[in-house]
Residue, then its C-alpha position, 0 to 999 in steps of 0.5 A: x679590688x680596691x680599698x675604700x672608706x665609707x663614712x655614714x652620717x645617720x639621723x640622730x632620731x634613729x634608734x640604736x638597733x635600727x642604726x646597726x641594721x643600716x650598717x649591717x645592710x650596707x656591709x652585706x651589700x658590699x659582701x654580696x657585690x664581691x667585696x670584703x669588709x676590713x673594719x667597721x668603726x662606730x664613731x658615735x653621735x657627733x655635732x655636725x659642722x652645719x645643719x642638715x635639714x633640721x638636724x644639728x648632730x648625727x651618728x657617724x660610722x666608718x666602714x673600711x672595705x675592699x671591693x671592685x669599682x663597679x660595686x660602688x655604684x649600687x652601694x651609692x644608689x642604695x645610700x641615696x634613697x635611704x631616708x635615715x642616712x643624712x650624708x655619706x661619702x665613699x673615698x678610695x684609700x691608697x694602700x701603703x706600698x712596701x719599700x722596693x729597697x733591696x734586702x739588707x740595705x739601710x739608709x746609710x748605704x744610699x748616696x745623696x746623689x741617688x735621691x730625687x731632688x723633688x723639683x721634677x725638672x723645674x729650676x729653683x728660679x721658676x718656683x713661686x716665692x713664698x713670703x713668711x708672715x714675719x716679712x708681710x706688711x700686714x703682720x704688725x697690724x694684726x698684732x696691734 
């Protein structure tokens, strides 16, 4: 099972008990599809970045869950046809990995030669040159 994060933006015209019903119905659908709810976090009513329909704000809810990937399709379809949901976004969340360092080894035991350079086979000459803002010709004009 993979871990996902679902953000719901629900219309501000919907009553609080009905909002809770939408969240409960969504979590029930995840569990029915074989998933597990990790966390449900209501963020409350917030202003939208841009108007959706005639709404300027919405009620935000975050649901963190684990589910098989085929369960997401049914969930997405249900949220698309739910009129009270203005927007929703489901993203896959990477789980933090445990260190593969042998037990008892600390940072002082690692040789700097063993660490990856971060260039992945590229020479420094092949990298693009980055210009600092202080070196740019437009920087003095922007200050004046």
